[in-house]
C-alpha positions as CSV (number, residue, x, y, z in Angstrom):
1,M,-53.9,56.0,55.0
2,T,-51.8,52.8,55.2
3,L,-53.4,49.9,57.0
4,P,-51.8,48.0,59.7
5,A,-50.2,44.7,58.2
6,D,-52.7,42.6,59.9
7,H,-55.9,44.3,58.8
8,P,-58.2,42.2,56.8
9,P,-58.3,43.0,53.1
10,V,-60.7,45.9,52.2
11,A,-62.1,46.1,48.6
12,P,-62.4,49.7,46.9
13,R,-65.5,51.2,47.4
14,R,-67.9,50.6,44.6
15,I,-71.7,51.3,43.2
16,G,-73.4,48.2,42.5
17,V,-76.5,47.6,40.2
18,L,-78.4,44.3,40.7
19,L,-81.0,43.7,37.7
20,M,-83.5,41.2,39.5
21,N,-86.0,38.9,37.4
22,L,-88.5,36.2,38.6
23,G,-86.8,32.9,37.8
24,T,-86.3,29.8,35.9
25,P,-85.4,26.0,36.7
26,E,-81.9,25.1,35.8
27,A,-82.8,22.7,33.2
28,P,-85.8,21.6,31.0
29,E,-86.5,18.5,33.2
30,A,-89.0,17.2,35.9
31,G,-86.4,17.4,39.0
32,P,-85.0,21.0,38.2
33,V,-88.5,22.3,37.5
34,R,-89.8,20.6,40.7
35,R,-87.3,22.5,42.8
36,Y,-88.3,25.6,41.2
37,L,-91.9,25.3,41.5
38,K,-91.9,24.3,45.0
39,Q,-89.6,27.5,45.9
40,F,-91.8,29.7,43.5
41,L,-95.2,28.3,44.8
42,S,-94.2,28.3,48.5
43,D,-93.8,32.0,48.6
44,R,-96.9,33.4,50.4
45,R,-96.9,36.7,48.3
46,V,-97.4,34.3,45.2
47,V,-100.0,31.9,46.7
48,E,-101.8,33.7,49.6
49,I,-103.5,30.6,50.7
50,P,-102.8,29.7,54.5
51,P,-100.1,27.1,54.0
52,I,-101.7,24.5,56.6
53,I,-104.2,24.3,53.5
54,W,-101.9,24.9,50.5
55,Q,-98.9,23.2,51.4
56,P,-100.5,19.8,51.4
57,I,-102.2,20.4,47.9
58,L,-98.9,21.8,46.6
59,R,-96.7,18.7,47.7
60,L,-99.5,15.9,46.9
61,F,-100.8,17.3,43.8
62,V,-99.2,20.2,42.2
63,L,-95.7,19.0,42.6
64,T,-96.4,15.4,41.5
65,T,-98.3,16.3,38.1
66,R,-97.1,20.0,37.0
67,P,-93.4,19.4,37.0
68,S,-93.4,17.0,33.8
69,K,-96.0,19.0,32.0
70,S,-93.8,22.3,32.6
71,A,-90.6,20.5,31.6
72,H,-92.2,19.7,28.3
73,A,-93.0,23.4,27.6
74,Y,-89.7,24.5,28.8
75,A,-88.0,22.1,26.4
76,Q,-89.6,23.6,23.5
77,I,-88.2,26.9,24.1
78,W,-84.7,26.0,26.0
79,T,-81.8,27.5,24.0
80,P,-78.2,26.1,23.7
81,E,-77.2,28.4,26.2
82,G,-80.2,27.6,28.6
83,S,-83.4,29.1,29.7
84,P,-84.4,32.2,27.5
85,L,-85.2,34.3,30.7
86,A,-81.6,33.8,32.3
87,V,-79.9,34.3,29.0
88,V,-81.7,37.5,28.4
89,T,-81.4,39.0,31.8
90,R,-77.7,38.1,31.5
91,D,-77.4,39.9,28.3
92,Q,-79.2,42.8,29.7
93,A,-76.9,43.1,32.8
94,A,-73.7,42.9,30.3
95,A,-75.0,45.5,28.0
96,V,-75.8,47.9,31.0
97,Q,-72.3,47.3,32.2
98,V,-70.8,48.4,29.1
99,R,-73.2,51.8,29.2
100,F,-71.8,52.4,32.9
101,G,-68.4,51.4,32.4
102,D,-66.1,50.9,35.4
103,T,-68.1,53.4,37.6
104,V,-70.5,50.8,38.4
105,M,-70.6,47.1,39.0
106,V,-73.8,45.4,37.2
107,D,-75.1,42.1,38.0
108,W,-78.2,40.1,37.7
109,A,-80.0,37.5,40.0
110,M,-83.4,35.5,40.1
111,R,-85.9,35.7,42.8
112,Y,-86.3,32.1,42.5
113,G,-83.7,29.5,41.5
114,R,-80.2,30.7,40.6
115,P,-78.1,32.8,40.5
116,S,-79.9,33.7,43.6
117,V,-80.4,37.3,44.9
118,E,-78.6,36.1,48.2
119,E,-75.4,35.0,46.4
120,K,-75.3,38.0,44.2
121,L,-75.8,40.6,46.9
122,K,-73.3,39.2,49.1
123,A,-70.8,38.8,46.0
124,M,-71.2,42.7,45.5
125,K,-70.8,43.6,49.0
126,D,-67.5,41.4,49.0
127,A,-66.4,43.1,46.0
128,G,-66.7,46.8,47.6
129,C,-70.2,47.8,46.9
130,D,-71.3,49.5,49.9
131,R,-74.0,51.4,47.7
132,I,-76.2,49.2,45.7
133,L,-79.5,49.8,43.2
134,I,-81.9,46.9,43.5
135,A,-83.8,47.1,40.1
136,P,-86.7,44.6,39.5
137,L,-87.3,44.2,35.8
138,Y,-91.1,44.4,36.3
139,P,-92.6,47.5,34.8
140,Q,-95.9,47.1,36.4
141,Y,-95.9,46.8,40.2
142,S,-97.3,43.8,41.9
143,G,-96.8,42.3,45.4
144,A,-96.3,38.9,43.8
145,T,-93.2,40.1,41.8
146,T,-91.7,43.4,42.8
147,G,-93.0,43.0,46.5
148,T,-91.4,39.4,46.9
149,G,-88.1,40.5,45.7
150,F,-87.9,43.6,48.2
151,D,-88.9,40.9,50.8
152,E,-86.0,38.7,49.8
153,V,-83.7,41.5,49.8
154,A,-84.7,42.7,53.1
155,R,-84.4,39.1,54.6
156,I,-80.6,38.8,53.1
157,L,-79.9,42.5,54.7
158,G,-81.0,41.0,58.0
159,T,-78.3,38.4,57.9
160,M,-75.3,41.2,57.5
161,R,-73.5,42.6,60.1
162,W,-72.2,45.5,57.6
163,Q,-75.0,46.5,55.3
164,P,-74.8,48.4,52.2
165,A,-77.0,51.4,51.5
166,L,-79.9,50.4,49.1
167,R,-82.1,52.2,46.6
168,T,-84.8,50.5,44.7
169,L,-85.9,51.0,41.1
170,P,-89.7,52.1,41.3
171,A,-92.3,50.7,38.8
172,Y,-91.8,52.4,35.2
173,H,-95.0,51.0,33.5
174,D,-95.9,54.9,32.8
175,D,-92.3,56.2,32.2
176,P,-91.9,57.8,29.0
177,A,-88.5,56.2,28.2
178,Y,-90.6,52.7,28.7
179,I,-93.2,53.7,26.5
180,G,-90.8,55.3,24.1
181,A,-88.9,52.2,23.9
182,L,-92.1,49.8,23.5
183,K,-93.5,52.1,20.8
184,A,-90.2,51.7,18.8
185,S,-89.8,48.1,19.3
186,V,-93.6,47.4,18.4
187,E,-93.3,49.8,15.2
188,A,-90.4,47.9,14.1
189,G,-91.6,44.5,14.8
190,L,-94.8,45.5,12.6
191,R,-92.9,46.7,9.8
192,D,-91.1,43.4,9.3
193,L,-94.3,41.5,9.2
194,P,-95.5,40.0,5.9
195,F,-99.3,40.9,6.7
196,T,-101.0,44.1,8.2
197,P,-102.5,43.2,11.5
198,D,-106.3,43.9,12.2
199,A,-105.6,44.2,15.8
200,V,-102.8,44.4,18.2
201,L,-103.2,42.5,21.6
202,A,-101.2,43.2,24.8
203,S,-101.2,40.3,26.9
204,F,-100.2,40.7,30.5
205,H,-99.6,38.0,33.3
206,S,-102.5,37.8,35.1
207,M,-103.2,37.7,39.1
208,P,-106.2,36.8,41.2
209,E,-108.9,39.1,40.9
210,R,-108.9,39.5,44.6
211,T,-105.4,41.1,44.7
212,L,-107.0,44.2,42.7
213,R,-109.4,44.5,45.6
214,L,-106.9,44.3,48.1
215,G,-104.9,47.2,46.6
216,D,-102.7,45.9,44.5
217,P,-101.9,48.3,41.6
218,Y,-100.9,45.6,39.0
219,H,-104.0,45.8,37.1
220,C,-104.2,49.4,36.8
221,H,-100.3,49.5,35.7
222,C,-101.1,47.3,33.1
223,Q,-104.1,49.0,31.9
224,K,-102.3,52.6,31.9
225,T,-99.4,51.0,29.8
226,A,-101.7,49.8,27.4
227,R,-103.3,53.2,27.1
228,L,-100.3,55.2,26.8
229,L,-98.7,52.6,24.3
230,S,-101.9,53.1,22.2
231,E,-101.8,56.7,22.4
232,A,-98.1,56.5,21.2
233,L,-98.9,54.0,18.4
234,G,-101.8,56.0,17.2
235,R,-103.9,52.5,17.0
236,E,-105.9,50.7,19.7
237,V,-104.0,48.0,21.8
238,L,-106.3,45.3,23.3
239,V,-105.6,44.0,26.7
240,S,-105.8,40.3,28.1
241,F,-104.3,38.6,30.9
242,Q,-102.5,35.0,30.7
243,S,-101.3,32.2,32.8
244,R,-104.3,31.6,35.2
245,L,-103.7,29.0,38.0
246,G,-106.2,27.2,40.0
247,R,-110.0,27.7,40.1
248,A,-110.0,31.3,41.6
249,K,-111.4,34.2,39.6
250,W,-108.5,36.0,37.7
251,L,-108.2,39.1,36.0
252,E,-110.0,38.9,32.6
253,P,-110.4,39.0,29.7
254,A,-108.1,35.8,29.6
255,T,-105.7,35.6,26.8
256,D,-106.7,32.1,25.6
257,T,-110.4,33.1,25.5
258,T,-109.6,36.3,23.8
259,L,-107.5,34.6,21.0
260,A,-110.4,31.9,20.5
261,A,-112.9,34.9,20.1
262,L,-111.1,37.4,17.9
263,P,-111.6,35.6,14.7
264,G,-115.1,35.4,15.1
265,K,-115.1,39.3,15.5
266,G,-113.6,39.7,12.3
267,V,-109.8,39.9,13.3
268,K,-108.1,37.3,11.3
269,R,-104.8,38.9,11.4
270,L,-103.2,39.3,14.7
271,A,-99.9,40.7,16.5
272,V,-99.4,39.8,19.9
273,I,-97.0,41.7,22.5
274,A,-96.1,40.9,26.2
275,P,-95.3,44.6,27.8
276,G,-95.5,43.2,31.2
277,F,-92.2,41.1,30.7
278,S,-88.9,42.6,30.3
279,A,-87.4,39.4,28.8
280,D,-88.9,36.7,26.8
281,N,-89.8,33.2,28.9
282,L,-92.0,30.6,29.0
283,E,-94.9,32.5,29.4
284,T,-94.3,34.5,26.0
285,L,-92.5,31.7,24.0
286,E,-94.3,28.8,24.6
287,E,-97.9,30.0,26.2
288,V,-98.4,32.7,23.6
289,A,-96.1,32.0,20.5
290,I,-96.9,28.3,20.3
291,R,-100.0,27.5,22.2
292,G,-101.7,31.0,21.7
293,Q,-101.1,30.7,17.8
294,E,-102.7,27.4,17.6
295,T,-105.9,28.7,19.4
296,F,-106.0,31.5,17.1
297,V,-105.4,29.5,13.9
298,E,-107.9,27.0,15.1
299,S,-110.7,29.3,15.6
300,G,-110.4,30.8,12.2
301,G,-107.3,33.3,12.5
302,T,-105.2,33.3,9.2
303,D,-102.1,35.3,10.3
304,F,-100.5,35.4,13.7
305,A,-97.4,37.0,15.1
306,Y,-95.8,37.3,18.3
307,L,-93.7,40.3,18.8
308,P,-90.7,40.1,21.5
309,C,-90.2,41.7,24.3
310,L,-87.5,44.7,24.7
311,N,-85.1,41.8,25.7
312,A,-81.5,43.2,25.5
313,S,-82.3,45.1,22.2
314,T,-80.8,48.7,21.6
315,A,-84.1,50.2,22.6
316,G,-84.4,48.1,25.6
317,V,-80.9,48.6,26.9
318,D,-81.1,52.4,26.1
319,M,-84.4,52.6,28.3
320,L,-82.8,50.6,31.3
321,S,-79.6,52.9,31.3
322,T,-81.8,55.8,31.5
323,L,-84.0,54.6,34.4
324,L,-80.9,53.5,36.2
325,S,-78.9,56.6,35.8
326,R,-81.9,58.4,37.1
327,E,-81.9,56.3,40.3
328,L,-78.3,56.5,40.5
329,A,-78.1,60.1,40.6
330,G,-76.0,61.6,43.7
331,W,-74.1,58.4,43.8
332,L,-72.3,58.5,40.2
333,P,-69.5,60.8,40.2
334,P,-69.9,64.4,38.2
335,Q,-69.7,63.8,34.4
Protein backbone atom coordinates (compact mmCIF):
# COMPACT_ATOMS: atom_id res chain seq x y z
CA MET A 1 0.00 0.00 0.00
CA THR A 2 1.28 3.46 -0.92
CA LEU A 3 1.03 6.00 1.87
CA PRO A 4 -0.31 9.49 1.17
CA ALA A 5 2.40 12.05 0.46
CA ASP A 6 1.66 13.94 3.67
CA HIS A 7 1.68 10.79 5.89
CA PRO A 8 4.24 10.86 8.73
CA PRO A 9 7.20 8.48 8.22
CA VAL A 10 6.47 4.91 9.39
CA ALA A 11 9.37 2.68 10.43
CA PRO A 12 9.26 -0.98 9.33
CA ARG A 13 7.87 -3.30 12.02
CA ARG A 14 10.56 -4.88 14.19
CA ILE A 15 10.97 -7.01 17.30
CA GLY A 16 13.00 -5.54 20.16
CA VAL A 17 14.91 -7.00 23.09
CA LEU A 18 15.96 -4.64 25.88
CA LEU A 19 18.53 -5.98 28.33
CA MET A 20 18.14 -4.16 31.66
CA ASN A 21 20.65 -3.97 34.49
CA LEU A 22 20.75 -2.04 37.76
CA GLY A 23 22.86 1.02 37.05
CA THR A 24 26.11 2.83 37.61
CA PRO A 25 27.42 6.39 37.95
CA GLU A 26 28.80 7.97 34.80
CA ALA A 27 32.20 8.64 36.36
CA PRO A 28 34.13 7.56 39.49
CA GLU A 29 33.72 11.00 41.06
CA ALA A 30 31.68 12.29 43.97
CA GLY A 31 29.25 14.34 41.86
CA PRO A 32 28.14 11.59 39.47
CA VAL A 33 28.08 9.06 42.32
CA ARG A 34 25.87 11.40 44.37
CA ARG A 35 23.39 11.75 41.48
CA TYR A 36 23.32 7.99 41.00
CA LEU A 37 22.85 7.24 44.71
CA LYS A 38 20.11 9.85 45.04
CA GLN A 39 18.08 8.18 42.29
CA PHE A 40 18.85 4.65 43.47
CA LEU A 41 18.23 5.20 47.18
CA SER A 42 15.07 7.25 46.57
CA ASP A 43 13.37 4.24 45.01
CA ARG A 44 10.78 2.96 47.47
CA ARG A 45 11.33 -0.59 46.21
CA VAL A 46 14.96 -0.30 47.34
CA VAL A 47 14.47 1.53 50.64
CA GLU A 48 11.05 0.82 52.11
CA ILE A 49 11.32 3.32 54.97
CA PRO A 50 8.57 5.99 54.66
CA PRO A 51 9.97 8.95 52.67
CA ILE A 52 9.11 11.43 55.42
CA ILE A 53 11.64 9.59 57.60
CA TRP A 54 14.12 8.40 54.99
CA GLN A 55 14.55 11.45 52.77
CA PRO A 56 16.03 13.70 55.51
CA ILE A 57 18.46 10.89 56.42
CA LEU A 58 19.35 10.38 52.77
CA ARG A 59 19.91 14.05 51.98
CA LEU A 60 21.54 15.18 55.23
CA PHE A 61 23.73 12.17 55.97
CA VAL A 62 23.99 9.51 53.27
CA LEU A 63 24.47 11.85 50.31
CA THR A 64 26.95 14.02 52.20
CA THR A 65 29.26 11.19 53.27
CA ARG A 66 28.82 8.13 51.05
CA PRO A 67 29.53 9.57 47.55
CA SER A 68 33.22 10.29 48.20
CA LYS A 69 33.76 6.82 49.69
CA SER A 70 31.91 5.12 46.85
CA ALA A 71 33.78 7.22 44.27
CA HIS A 72 37.08 5.96 45.73
CA ALA A 73 35.83 2.39 45.42
CA TYR A 74 34.65 2.93 41.84
CA ALA A 75 38.01 4.45 40.91
CA GLN A 76 39.71 1.17 41.82
CA ILE A 77 37.72 -0.85 39.30
CA TRP A 78 37.00 1.72 36.56
CA THR A 79 38.21 0.80 33.08
CA PRO A 80 39.37 2.97 30.15
CA GLU A 81 35.96 2.24 28.55
CA GLY A 82 34.04 3.20 31.69
CA SER A 83 32.13 1.39 34.41
CA PRO A 84 32.61 -2.40 34.22
CA LEU A 85 28.88 -2.97 34.63
CA ALA A 86 28.04 -0.69 31.71
CA VAL A 87 30.82 -2.06 29.52
CA VAL A 88 29.84 -5.69 30.12
CA THR A 89 26.11 -5.06 29.65
CA ARG A 90 26.88 -3.25 26.39
CA ASP A 91 29.03 -6.16 25.24
CA GLN A 92 26.31 -8.66 26.18
CA ALA A 93 23.78 -6.76 24.07
CA ALA A 94 26.19 -6.59 21.13
CA ALA A 95 26.94 -10.32 21.34
CA VAL A 96 23.25 -11.25 21.55
CA GLN A 97 22.54 -8.95 18.59
CA VAL A 98 25.02 -10.97 16.52
CA ARG A 99 23.21 -14.19 17.49
CA PHE A 100 19.80 -12.87 16.38
CA GLY A 101 20.93 -10.92 13.34
CA ASP A 102 18.56 -8.52 11.61
CA THR A 103 15.40 -10.23 12.86
CA VAL A 104 15.65 -8.54 16.28
CA MET A 105 16.85 -5.16 17.54
CA VAL A 106 18.84 -5.73 20.77
CA ASP A 107 19.73 -2.85 23.09
CA TRP A 108 20.53 -2.27 26.75
CA ALA A 109 19.61 0.15 29.54
CA MET A 110 20.12 0.85 33.23
CA ARG A 111 17.33 1.18 35.79
CA TYR A 112 19.30 4.00 37.43
CA GLY A 113 21.60 6.32 35.53
CA ARG A 114 22.26 6.13 31.82
CA PRO A 115 21.42 4.92 29.30
CA SER A 116 17.98 5.08 30.85
CA VAL A 117 15.15 2.64 30.29
CA GLU A 118 12.98 5.53 29.13
CA GLU A 119 15.30 6.75 26.37
CA LYS A 120 15.97 3.23 25.12
CA LEU A 121 12.31 2.11 25.11
CA LYS A 122 11.25 5.21 23.23
CA ALA A 123 14.13 4.81 20.76
CA MET A 124 13.07 1.21 20.10
CA LYS A 125 9.48 2.28 19.54
CA ASP A 126 10.61 5.03 17.15
CA ALA A 127 12.71 2.43 15.29
CA GLY A 128 9.57 0.41 14.59
CA CYS A 129 9.65 -2.09 17.47
CA ASP A 130 5.99 -2.83 18.14
CA ARG A 131 6.86 -5.98 20.13
CA ILE A 132 9.52 -5.71 22.84
CA LEU A 133 10.92 -8.29 25.27
CA ILE A 134 12.11 -6.69 28.51
CA ALA A 135 14.97 -8.79 29.90
CA PRO A 136 16.13 -7.91 33.44
CA LEU A 137 19.59 -9.43 33.92
CA TYR A 138 18.87 -10.65 37.45
CA PRO A 139 18.82 -14.46 37.71
CA GLN A 140 17.04 -14.35 41.09
CA TYR A 141 13.88 -12.28 41.40
CA SER A 142 13.60 -9.48 43.96
CA GLY A 143 11.18 -6.61 44.19
CA ALA A 144 14.20 -4.31 44.63
CA THR A 145 15.72 -5.36 41.29
CA THR A 146 13.40 -7.03 38.79
CA GLY A 147 10.29 -5.55 40.39
CA THR A 148 11.43 -1.96 40.26
CA GLY A 149 12.61 -2.43 36.68
CA PHE A 150 9.13 -3.51 35.64
CA ASP A 151 7.69 -0.57 37.63
CA GLU A 152 9.80 1.80 35.53
CA VAL A 153 8.71 0.17 32.29
CA ALA A 154 5.06 0.50 33.34
CA ARG A 155 5.62 4.19 34.17
CA ILE A 156 7.10 4.80 30.74
CA LEU A 157 4.25 2.99 28.99
CA GLY A 158 1.90 5.35 30.79
CA THR A 159 3.44 8.25 28.86
CA MET A 160 3.00 6.59 25.45
CA ARG A 161 -0.09 7.07 23.32
CA TRP A 162 0.86 4.12 21.09
CA GLN A 163 2.32 1.41 23.28
CA PRO A 164 4.29 -1.59 22.03
CA ALA A 165 3.29 -5.12 23.01
CA LEU A 166 5.54 -6.36 25.81
CA ARG A 167 6.87 -9.60 27.19
CA THR A 168 9.14 -9.96 30.21
CA LEU A 169 11.94 -12.42 30.93
CA PRO A 170 11.15 -14.43 34.09
CA ALA A 171 13.69 -15.14 36.80
CA TYR A 172 16.05 -17.88 35.62
CA HIS A 173 17.71 -18.87 38.90
CA ASP A 174 16.96 -22.56 38.36
CA ASP A 175 16.91 -22.75 34.59
CA PRO A 176 19.06 -25.60 33.26
CA ALA A 177 20.66 -23.24 30.72
CA TYR A 178 21.75 -20.90 33.51
CA ILE A 179 22.97 -23.65 35.83
CA GLY A 180 24.84 -25.24 32.94
CA ALA A 181 26.52 -21.96 32.04
CA LEU A 182 27.52 -21.42 35.69
CA LYS A 183 28.91 -24.94 35.91
CA ALA A 184 31.02 -24.50 32.78
CA SER A 185 32.28 -21.09 33.93
CA VAL A 186 33.18 -22.22 37.45
CA GLU A 187 34.88 -25.40 36.27
CA ALA A 188 36.96 -23.45 33.77
CA GLY A 189 37.89 -20.91 36.44
CA LEU A 190 38.90 -23.59 38.92
CA ARG A 191 41.06 -25.36 36.32
CA ASP A 192 43.00 -22.15 35.72
CA LEU A 193 43.81 -21.54 39.39
CA PRO A 194 47.37 -22.16 40.64
CA PHE A 195 45.90 -23.82 43.74
CA THR A 196 43.13 -26.24 44.68
CA PRO A 197 40.44 -24.50 46.76
CA ASP A 198 39.33 -26.03 50.04
CA ALA A 199 35.90 -24.51 49.42
CA VAL A 200 33.82 -22.56 46.91
CA LEU A 201 31.77 -19.68 48.29
CA ALA A 202 28.80 -18.17 46.42
CA SER A 203 28.31 -14.56 47.51
CA PHE A 204 24.91 -13.05 46.67
CA HIS A 205 23.83 -9.45 47.16
CA SER A 206 21.99 -9.18 50.46
CA MET A 207 18.50 -7.88 51.18
CA PRO A 208 16.84 -6.86 54.44
CA GLU A 209 15.60 -9.96 56.22
CA ARG A 210 12.09 -8.52 56.45
CA THR A 211 11.74 -8.79 52.66
CA LEU A 212 11.81 -12.56 53.05
CA ARG A 213 9.06 -12.44 55.67
CA LEU A 214 7.00 -10.17 53.40
CA GLY A 215 7.07 -12.74 50.61
CA ASP A 216 10.01 -11.74 48.41
CA PRO A 217 11.38 -14.99 46.87
CA TYR A 218 14.95 -13.70 46.50
CA HIS A 219 16.48 -15.63 49.41
CA CYS A 220 14.88 -18.88 48.25
CA HIS A 221 16.01 -18.28 44.67
CA CYS A 222 19.61 -17.75 45.82
CA GLN A 223 19.60 -20.91 47.89
CA LYS A 224 18.16 -22.94 45.02
CA THR A 225 20.77 -21.60 42.59
CA ALA A 226 23.54 -22.61 45.00
CA ARG A 227 22.02 -26.05 45.59
CA LEU A 228 21.62 -26.80 41.89
CA LEU A 229 25.11 -25.53 41.12
CA SER A 230 26.51 -27.66 43.95
CA GLU A 231 24.81 -30.73 42.48
CA ALA A 232 26.10 -29.90 39.00
CA LEU A 233 29.66 -29.41 40.22
CA GLY A 234 29.58 -32.43 42.50
CA ARG A 235 30.92 -30.42 45.41
CA GLU A 236 29.55 -28.22 48.18
CA VAL A 237 28.95 -24.57 47.45
CA LEU A 238 28.79 -22.35 50.54
CA VAL A 239 26.40 -19.37 50.55
CA SER A 240 26.77 -15.86 51.97
CA PHE A 241 25.24 -12.42 51.42
CA GLN A 242 27.12 -9.16 50.86
CA SER A 243 26.58 -5.39 50.64
CA ARG A 244 24.58 -4.70 53.79
CA LEU A 245 23.36 -1.12 54.28
CA GLY A 246 22.17 0.44 57.52
CA ARG A 247 21.38 -1.10 60.89
CA ALA A 248 18.46 -3.35 60.00
CA LYS A 249 18.91 -7.11 60.08
CA TRP A 250 19.91 -8.42 56.66
CA LEU A 251 20.09 -11.89 55.16
CA GLU A 252 22.81 -14.03 56.70
CA PRO A 253 25.48 -15.27 56.85
CA ALA A 254 27.24 -12.05 55.82
CA THR A 255 30.06 -12.42 53.30
CA ASP A 256 32.58 -10.33 55.23
CA THR A 257 31.90 -12.30 58.43
CA THR A 258 32.14 -15.58 56.54
CA LEU A 259 35.45 -14.65 54.93
CA ALA A 260 36.88 -13.74 58.32
CA ALA A 261 35.71 -17.00 59.89
CA LEU A 262 36.63 -19.57 57.22
CA PRO A 263 40.42 -19.72 57.85
CA GLY A 264 39.74 -20.60 61.48
CA LYS A 265 37.62 -23.51 60.26
CA GLY A 266 40.43 -24.94 58.17
CA VAL A 267 39.54 -23.29 54.85
CA LYS A 268 42.85 -21.70 53.88
CA ARG A 269 42.36 -21.74 50.10
CA LEU A 270 39.14 -20.25 48.77
CA ALA A 271 37.40 -19.53 45.45
CA VAL A 272 34.52 -17.04 45.48
CA ILE A 273 31.80 -16.70 42.85
CA ALA A 274 28.91 -14.24 42.51
CA PRO A 275 26.08 -16.07 40.73
CA GLY A 276 23.53 -13.39 41.60
CA PHE A 277 25.19 -10.95 39.19
CA SER A 278 25.08 -11.25 35.41
CA ALA A 279 27.98 -8.81 35.01
CA ASP A 280 30.92 -7.85 37.17
CA ASN A 281 30.53 -4.55 38.98
CA LEU A 282 31.51 -2.63 42.12
CA GLU A 283 30.14 -5.31 44.45
CA THR A 284 32.12 -8.11 42.84
CA LEU A 285 35.33 -6.39 41.75
CA GLU A 286 35.90 -4.08 44.72
CA GLU A 287 33.88 -5.49 47.61
CA VAL A 288 34.74 -9.16 47.01
CA ALA A 289 37.86 -9.35 44.84
CA ILE A 290 39.73 -6.57 46.68
CA ARG A 291 38.31 -6.05 50.17
CA GLY A 292 37.10 -9.62 50.51
CA GLN A 293 40.54 -10.97 49.72
CA GLU A 294 42.10 -8.63 52.26
CA THR A 295 39.70 -9.85 54.94
CA PHE A 296 40.34 -13.51 54.12
CA VAL A 297 44.14 -13.20 54.07
CA GLU A 298 44.28 -11.05 57.20
CA SER A 299 42.23 -13.76 58.96
CA GLY A 300 44.74 -16.48 58.08
CA GLY A 301 43.81 -17.55 54.56
CA THR A 302 46.66 -18.37 52.19
CA ASP A 303 45.09 -18.44 48.73
CA PHE A 304 42.08 -16.51 47.43
CA ALA A 305 40.53 -16.22 43.99
CA TYR A 306 37.46 -14.43 42.71
CA LEU A 307 36.01 -16.14 39.62
CA PRO A 308 34.33 -13.66 37.23
CA CYS A 309 30.62 -13.52 36.45
CA LEU A 310 29.36 -14.95 33.18
CA ASN A 311 29.67 -11.48 31.63
CA ALA A 312 29.86 -11.59 27.81
CA SER A 313 31.62 -14.96 27.76
CA THR A 314 30.60 -17.55 25.20
CA ALA A 315 28.83 -19.57 27.91
CA GLY A 316 27.03 -16.47 29.16
CA VAL A 317 25.91 -15.31 25.72
CA ASP A 318 24.82 -18.85 24.79
CA MET A 319 22.69 -18.94 27.93
CA LEU A 320 21.13 -15.51 27.32
CA SER A 321 20.39 -16.34 23.69
CA THR A 322 18.67 -19.56 24.75
CA LEU A 323 16.48 -17.82 27.32
CA LEU A 324 15.59 -14.94 25.01
CA SER A 325 14.80 -17.20 22.07
CA ARG A 326 12.42 -19.15 24.27
CA GLU A 327 10.55 -16.00 25.34
CA LEU A 328 10.41 -14.72 21.74
CA ALA A 329 8.67 -17.87 20.50
CA GLY A 330 5.73 -16.94 18.31
CA TRP A 331 7.21 -13.55 17.53
CA LEU A 332 10.27 -14.73 15.65
CA PRO A 333 9.71 -15.84 12.05
CA PRO A 334 9.91 -19.61 11.41
CA GLN A 335 13.45 -20.85 10.83
